[in-house]
N, C-alpha and C positions, 0 to 999 in steps of 0.2 A: 159779591166776593165771598159770601159766607154760605152760599147754597149751591147745589148742582154738582156735576162731575168736576173732577180736578181739571184745572186750565193752566196754560202757560202763564207764569207769574204767580200762581197760588203758592202760599206757604204751606208745607205739609210736615206734619210731626210723624216721624218713624219710630216705633216702639219695638224692641226686640223681646225675646222670650224671658229675659231677666229684667225687664222693665226700664232698660236704659233708653233714652230718648235722644233723637237727633232731629233737627228741623232743617229743611231745605226749601229753596225757592226753585219751582219747577222751570226749566228751560229746555226747549227742544234740542236733542242731541247730546245732552249733558249726562253725566254719570255721578252717582253718590258712591264714594269709596270708603271701605273700612279696611282693617288689616287682613280681612279674610276674602275680600272681593268687592263686588259692586252691585248696585241697582241702577238700571237705566231709567232716567227721567221719562222717556217715551213710553214706558210700560205702565207709568202712573197717569199720565195725561189722558183724560177721557173716561178714567175709572171713577166709580162712585166713591163718596166719602165713607170711610169705614172698610176700605179694601185691605185685603191681606196680600201682600207682594213677596215673592220669593227672590231671595238674594242669590247671586251667582254661586254661592257655597252651598245653596240648598236650605239655609235658615230662613225663617219666615219673619216678616216685619208687618205690623199693623199700621196702616197709613190713615191718619185723621188730620183734619184741620186743627190747628192748635187753638185752644180756648184763650181768652184774655189772661186767665190766671196762669196758664202754661207759658204764654209769651213774655209776660213781665219778669218771670223767674229766669228766663233763658236770653233776654235781649241784651245787647251791649249796653254798658253802664259806665257812667262817670261817678256820680255819687250813689250811695246806697238807696235801693228802691224801698217803698212802701209795700209791704207783703200784702197778698190778696185778702188775708183774714182782716187786716186793718182797713184796707180800702173799702171792703164790703161794709165794715162797721161805720166808716165815715160817710158813705153815700147813704145808709139807712138812717143813722142816728142824727145826721145833719139834714135829713129829709131833702136830698138833692133830687129835684123833680124836673120832668121834661119842660123846657122853656125857661127854666131858671137862670137868673144872672148870678154867676158865681166868681168870686175872687180867690185865687190860689197863690200862695208863696211859701217856700221856693219850689221850683219845678224839679230840680235834681235831674234824673234820667228820664223823667216823664211817665213813670208807672202810675202814680196817682192820677195824673192828668187823663190818661186813657179812660179810667173809670169814671171820672167826672164828665168827660166828653160823652161817654156812652149814656150817662144819666140825663144830661141836659138836652141831648139830641141836637139836630140841625136847627131847631127853632130856639135854642137857648144861647147863652154866651158865657164862655169861660175866659176870664182875664188872668193870665198867669204872669207872675213877676219872679225873676231870677237875677240874682246879682252878677253871676259869672256867665259870660258870653259863650264859653265852651260847653258849659252844662246845658244852656238853652239850645245850642246847635245839636247836641246829642239827643235831647228830648224832642226836638222837631223831627229829626230824622227817624227815631223810634216810632213816633205817631204816624209819620207818612207811610212807613213800611207796613204798620199794622192796618191802617185804614185804606191804604192804597192810594191816597191823595191827601192834600192839606185839608184838615177838617174845617169847615166853613164856620163853625162856632168858636174858634180858638184864635185868641190874640195873645202873643208872648211878648212881654216887655222886659228888656234887659235894663236892671236898675234897682235902686232901693225902693221897697214897697211905700215907705212913709212919704218920700219924696215924689214917686210917680203916680201913686193912686189918685190923688186930688186932680192931677192933670189928665187922667184916663176916664174917670167916671164921675157922674153927677152925685151930689150929696143926696143920701137916702134912695139911691136907685138899685142897690144890691140886695139880693135875697139871702145869700149865704157866702161866708168866708171861711176858707180852709187854710190854716197856717202850719206849715212843716218846716220849722226854722229854729235857729238856736235860741233866740230871746223873743218869742211872740208878745210878751208883755210890753215891749217897747213899741208895739204897733196898735195898742188898744185904742188910743185917740184916733188915729187915722182910719181904722176899720169901723170904729163907731160912728164917724161921720159919714162913711160911705153906705152903711147898712140901713135898710128901712126898719122902722119899728117893728118889733117881732122877728126880725132877721136873726139867723143862727150863726154863731161863731164856734168853730171846733178847732182845736189845736192838738197836734201830734208832737209829743215830746218824748225824749229818750229817758230822763231821770226823774226821780221824785223831787229832787231840788227844783227842777224847772216846773214841774206840775204845781208845787206850792207857791211858786213866784207868780205864776199866772192867776191862781186863785186869789191870792191876797191882793194883788195889783187891781183885778177886777173889782173886788170888794172896796178897796180903798177909794178907787176913782168914782164909783157909783154909775148908775145908768144901765147896769146889767142884772140879769136874774141870778140867783144863787148857782154858782158853778157846780157841775156834776162831773165826776172823774171815774175812769175805770180802765182796765186793761183786759184783753182776750188772750186766751191760750188755747191751742188746738192740739188735740191728741187723737192720732189716727188708730184704727183697730186692725188687727191681723184677722183675716177671715179665710179659714181653710178647714173644711170638714167640722169636726168637734173642737178644733183648736181656735176658739173665738175669744181674743183677749186683746188688751191694749198693747200697741207697739211699745218697744223698749225705749224708743226716742219720741220726743214730742216737740212741737213748735211752741217754745215757752215764751219769755218776755221778749218783745221787740220794741214796744213802746207803750206809752200812756195817751189815752185820749181824754180831753177835757172839753166840755161844751157849756155855753152860756148864751142867752138871748138878749137882744137889744131892747131897752125899755123905751116907751114913748117919751118925748122930751118933757123934762120938768117932773118925771115920775120917779118916786122913791119906792123901792121894793119893800113889801112888809118884813119886819124883822124875823129872823128865824126863831121858831119855837123852841128848838133844842139848844141847850147851852153847850159851849165848848167843853172839851175834856179838860180836867184839872191840869194846869201846867201848860196848855196849848199856847198861851200868850204870856208865859212867865219870864223870868230873867234871861232864859237861853234863847228866847224869840228874837230874831232879827227881822225887822220890817223891811219891805222893799226899798232899795236904794238905787243909786245911779252907777254902780260898779259895772265895768266892762267884762262881759263873759266871752270866752273863746271856746272853740271846739275842743281844744286840748284839756280845758278845765274839766270837761265832761267825759274825757277818756275816748274821745271819738278818733278813730284811725283815719288819718288823712290820706286822700288819694293823690298820688303824685301827678304833677302836671303832664309828665312824659306820657303816663298811661292815659290820661284824658285826651290828649292830642292823638295818640294812636287810635283810641276808640272812635273819636270824631272822624278820622281819616277813613277808617274801615266802614263806618256808617254812610259817609258820603259816597264812597265807591258802590255800596250796596244799593243806595238810592238811584245812583246813575245807571246801575245795571238794570234795575227795575224799570226806569223810564225808557230804556232803549227796547224792552221787550214789547213787541206789537200786540194790540188789543185784537185777538182773533174772533171775538164775538160779534162786533160790529153793532150798529144801531139796531135797536129793537130786540136784541137777544134776550132770552129769558134770564131771570135773576138767579 
């Protein structure tokens, strides 16, 4: 699905002279319409990737298969997606390798799941946990549209990670755990039991308060290496003749990443050589406690149930349309 000329059912990204992008799924006899005219799908079917197609108005559009980074930014969503810059950091810094057994929570709209599935390959396993059935439904549909089928390495469980994880995997059988959730520190005992010694835990959190809470809870519980935390910011550059400069806008803060590794049973990590900053644990310091956190506490904008239902219905209809499109290649066709 990623090579060769465009075929019926392929997703194609059309880019105009101003850089505006439109993504379409090719169907015989269909047309893509804009306010100025249309492009016939039949004119694209059979053409090579990277073709320039002429609009009925005379405007030219560049036709390419969308990259994963393009797809996750334009795909239908229920929850906010993990941006490609952070997904790339997660895959690299957590060392997600082909054949790995990975646990992920929560799934959201499935953006990070796509990167994790790409990394583990067909020979690995990704166990994803999501509390909301509607979000899980949207994620499954987005993944099926992108891969063209249900990925063989993916298992999605609807439920709470702490309760469902012990019933899904054996203790010490997981290589990596990726947590994108409100209160990941509440899951440290459960994921610590599932992780093999040396396994990596990486958490994606939105605020500095969450970041501190994860680090201090891991230190307090023991059994983990010293946590490391960072954020990444991406600044595009304008390239035109001698006008080579940073763009005026940049992809700033989206979230923090914090990672730690599981120690062998009964092992205590060496004490840190560096002393904490003066006042780090002074009178103003509040140790981890059992208070309940909500998304509203962190300023997270809530997605309405009506919007989620509308997104799920639209994706289900799109998957149904893709399933009805016949496979014109047949057995033994070139990839």
